[in-house]
N, C-alpha and C positions, 0 to 999 in steps of 0.2 A: 934563385928562382925555382919554384916548385912546379914541375910538369909531370903529369901522369902519362906514361907511355913515351912516344917520340923515339927518334926524331921525325918520322914520316907521318904517323898518326898519333896525336896527343891531345891532352886535355889540360887546361889551366882554369883555375877557379879562384874566386875571391869572395869574402864574406865571413862574418862571425855569427855565432849562435843567436845572439840577440840584436844583430845589426838589422838594417832595413831590408836586406835581401841577399841572396847568394847568387852571384853571377858566374857564368860559365862560358868559356870559349873553347870550341872544338875545332881543331885544324887538321888538314890532311885527309879529309873524307873524300874519296873519289867522287867525281861528278856523276850525276844521273841516278843516284840512289833515292828512291821514294821514301820520304819521311812523313809520318803521320803524328801530329802532336799527341793524339789519343794513345798511340802505341807507346810512346815515351812516358806518358802519364801513367800508364798501367804499372810500369816498373817503379816509378816514383811512389805510387800508392802503397807498393810492398815496403818501401823504405821509411815512409813518413811516420813521424811520431803520432801516436793515436790510432795507427792503422791496425794494431794488434793489441788486444786486451791484456796481454802478458808483457807488454813493453811499457814505456814511459807514459804517464798520464797527460803529458803535454800533447795537445791536439792541434796539429797544423794541417792545413788542406794541401799545401805545397803544389799549387798549380803552376805548371811551367808555361812560359811565354817565349816563343822563338822570335828573334829580332833580326837575324841576318843569315845569309848562307843558303836559303831555300828559294826556289822560284818555279813558277809554271805560268803558261800563257793565260790561263783562266784566273785572273787576278781576283775575282770574286770568291772563288774557292780557296785561293792562296790566303786571302785576308779574311776568311770566315770565322776565325777563332777569336781568341781572348784580345781584349783591348788593354792598353796601358794608359793610365791617367796620372798626370803629375800636376800638383798644385804648388805654384810658386808665388809668394806674396799674394796678390789678389787676382792672379791669372791662373787659368786652368788649361792644360794641354792634354790632348788625347791622341793615340796612335794605335793602329791595328797590328797585332802579332800575326805570325804566320801559322796556319792551321795544317795545310797539306801542301807539300811541294817537293821538288827534286833538288838534291844537293848540287850546287854550282861549282864545287871545288874550292870556293872561298871559305874563310873562317865562318863557323856557325856560332852565333851568340844566343844565349838564353838567360832568363832571369826567373827566379822564384822568390816571391815576397815572403817575409817573416811577419806573421800577424798574431801569434800566440806567445806573447813575451811577458814574463814577470821578473823584470830586471831588479826589482827591490829585494828579491830572494837572495841576492848575492852581496849585500852590503857587508856581511861579516868577513868577506874575502878581500875587501878593498884597502889599498894603501900598504905602507911598510909595516904597520901593525896588523894587517889583515891576516886572518887564520889560513892555515894550509890544510887541504883535504889530503890525507895520506893516500898515496897511489895515483894521485892526479898530477897535472902539470903545473899546479899553482905556483910552486916554489921556483922551479927551473925557468918557467916562462917569465915570472916577475923579474928575476935577476938578468935573464938574457935580454930582455927589453929595457933594462935599466928603469924599470918601474912603470913604463908606459905600455901597459897590457890591458886588454879588455877582459875582465874577469866574469862578465855576465854569461852564464851558461857554459863557461869554459872557453868562450871567445873562438879563436881559430882552431883550438884543440877539440872542439866539440864534434861529436859524430854528425852533427847537422850538416857540416861542410861536405860531407860525402854525397850531397845532392849532385855536385859536379861529376862525381865518379859515375853516378847512375845515368845522368843525361849522356855523357860521353860513351859509357858502355851500351846504352840503348841504341845509339847510332852505329857503333861497332857490330853489334849483334845483327842489325838489319843487313849490313853489308856482308858479314860472314854467312848468314843464313841464306841470302839470295844467291851467293856465289858457290858456296860449298854445302849448303844444307846444315850448317853448324848449329847445334842447340846446346845451351849451357843451362844447367840446373844445379840446385844445391839442396842439401837435406841436413837437418840437425841430427847428429848421431850420438851425442852424449850431452847430458846436463848434470854437473856435479859428478857423483859416482854412478849415476844411472846411465846405462848404455843401451843403444838400440841393438836389437837382435838381427835387423835386416840392413843391408847397405844399399846405397843408391847405385854404386858402380855395379853390384851384382844384378840389380833390378834392370839396369840399362844394358847389361851385356847382350851383345847381338842385336840390339834395337837400333834401327837407323831410319825407319820410314816415319814420315811426318805425322801420321794419324796416331801411331802408338806413342810417339813422343809427346803429343798433345794431351793424350790421355794421362800419361804419367805426370805431366805438368799440372793438370787439373786436379789430380789426386793430391799432389803436394799442396796446391793452394787451398783445398778444402780441409786439410788436417788442422787439428786444434793449434798446433805450431807446426811449422813447415818441416815435416819429416815423412820419409817414405814408410816408416814403421808406425802404423796407426796406434797400436797398444802402447808403445814407448811415448808417442806424442801426448796421449792422455795422461800417462804417469808423470812425464816431464812437466806438463802444464800444471799439475797439482803441486809438484815440488817447487816450481817458480812462484806459484801463488802463496805457499806456506813461507817461502823465503821472504817474499815482499812483506808479509804480515809481521815478520820478525824484525823488519827494518834492515835486513841484510841483503846480500847479492850472491850470485852463484855463477861459476864459469860454464863454458860450453865448447863442444867440438862440432865443427861445421865441415861437412863433405861437399866438394864442388867437383862436378863432372861435366866435361865437354865431349859431345859425340860428334861424329862426322867432321873430324878435325882435318884440315888440309895437311898432307904429309910433307916432310922435308923442309919445313920452315924452321927458322931459328939457326943459331950459330953455335959452334962447339966450345967456345971459351969465354971471352969478355962480353959478348953479347948473347950468350947462351939464353934460350928461352926459359930453361929451368931456373937459372939465376935471376932473370927479370921477374918471373912469376913468384919466386919465393920471396923476393924483395918487395914486390908490389902488394901481394896478398899479406905477407908477414908484416908489412908496414902499416896496415890498417889500424885504426884506433883499437887499443885494447888486445890486439893479436899478440901472442906470445910464442907460438910455435907453428911451423909449416912442415908437412910431410908430403912427399910425392910418392905416388903408387903405394907400394907395401910399407913405405915409411920406415920407422925404426925397427920394425919386425925383421928387416933384412940383416940386422946385426947378429941375430941368432942362427942364421942360415949358412950352409955351405954353398959355394958357387953352383954346384950340381943341382941344388934345390932352388936357387933363386933365379938362374938364368932361364928367360922365357924361351921355350921351344919355338922354332920357326919352320913352317912349311911354305910351299909355293903360294899358298892362299894368304900367308901373312903370319902374324904372331898367334900362337895357341893360347898364351896367357898374357897378362898385362901387369906383372909386378913392377915393371918400369914406369908405369903410370902415364904412358903415352909419349915419353921423351927418353931418348938415349943420346948422351953427349950433347945435350941442350937442343936436339933436333927432334921434331915430331915424327913419330913412325906411322901415324894414321890411326893408331888405337886411341880410345878415349883418353883424354887428359884427366887424371884423378889426383885430387889434392885435399888434404885434411888440414884445417886451420883451427888451432886452439886459442880460445879467448879467456882472459882472466876475468874474474868477477868484477863487476862495475865498481869503480873506485868510490863513487859517491854513495854513501850508505848513511843510515840514521843512527847507527850504534855508536856509543863513545869510543874514542881512539886516542892514543898518544900521538902528539904532533907538536908543531911549532908555529909561531907567527912568521911572517916573511922576513922579519928582522932576527929570526932564529931564537926568540924567546920561547922556552918550552911551555906547552899548554896541554890541557886535557880538552881535546876537540870533540864538539858535538854539533852536528848540522842543525841549524835553526830553521831553514826553509829550503825548498828545492824539490825538483822532480827528476827521477831518474829511472833508467831501466834496471829491474832486478837481475836481468840476464841479457847482456848486450848481444849474445849470440842469436836471439830471437829475430832481430832485424838485420843481422850482418850478412845473411846469405846472398841477397840481391846485390849488395855492394862487392862482394867477392866475385860473384858471376860477372859484374860490370868490369872490374879490374882485369879478370882473365880475358874478357872480350877485347878490351883495349890493347892489351899486350899481344894477343894472338893476331889481331888485325895488323898492328904494326909490323910484327914479324913476317906475316904474309906479304905485305907491301914491300918490305926489305928484300924478301926473296925475289919478288918480281923484278927488282932493280939488276939482277944478275943477267937479264936477258935484254939485248938490244933489238928493237924492232926496226925493220927497213922503212916502216911508215913514218918514222921520225923525219925522214928526208923529203917527205911530200907534204905540201901545203893543201893541195887539192888534186 
């Protein structure tokens, strides 16, 4: 069973790239948190295919419908959102989804329909004689499933299934922001050999107030690609464009930063927050590296250079990236995640069929991101939010309240 986060706050998802829908269950959200469908939709719009001209040409609207776990006494407002219609045989059924409501503490269910599918593009990958895309999961998934695998769009291995991550992360963000003022942002810092001169962590240093954080978030959203370095964003966009025209793909590095982080959450060893974040963010599709704080630069330092000085007001620097011994220090969490070039490309490559017959592979049809990092930021932010909220809730279990002995 695959669950993101947990055991106290977690997300479970189901659905394939070209299936009817992606469904999501979010469990463990504390009751009383106001959730607006439009707020969650805003993050899904950043993730959706077709939402950025430098991503995949597949265009999905990805409208979310909430089906459980929310409530308010004004049921007209609660049910003022999207409707779900199902046609079975000659009968049609319709029900209202939730638009605005408070979490009840029960599981929250959501659904996002898939409407832009070209399943015929993947016939060359079908069956034991189907061809294998180098770098993709075609070969291992086929044999793992004993041949019963959905090849359309990558099936369950598609980046499309991260819809569940973003829905769960959007809810986690709301809880973290309301209780701690936590804000999580990301910035593309490298595309291929092209590197940004400005970092998001430097830009956010000392920034904690809501208005300033909103301004930085708006600047990121307005950039050609989501990067705090505007000049780099323009150059990177052109590099991605030229790469697409050649039928190739290119890798990227994404910086993720959380500010106003609750201190002292996480554990020192087997449930270390650093361990969980490196696993969660590093486990995202196409991710190949995860670095916390100063990352691999620490290898070249002496301890006297790397240790962050501490005064009574807190840490003077943040080489540790917001976590020491897997426990948050209150400093911003800073993580860099490296993504490989998208596996599906249009150039000829050496490969095999699923029966291991050697072939010269050439993609016949299909749509892909020339740089997966362009759309990865919001999913990384979401996974960070999920793990951070779960760690905060776990920390709360260390305290027993006398109110537990009172019914009224």
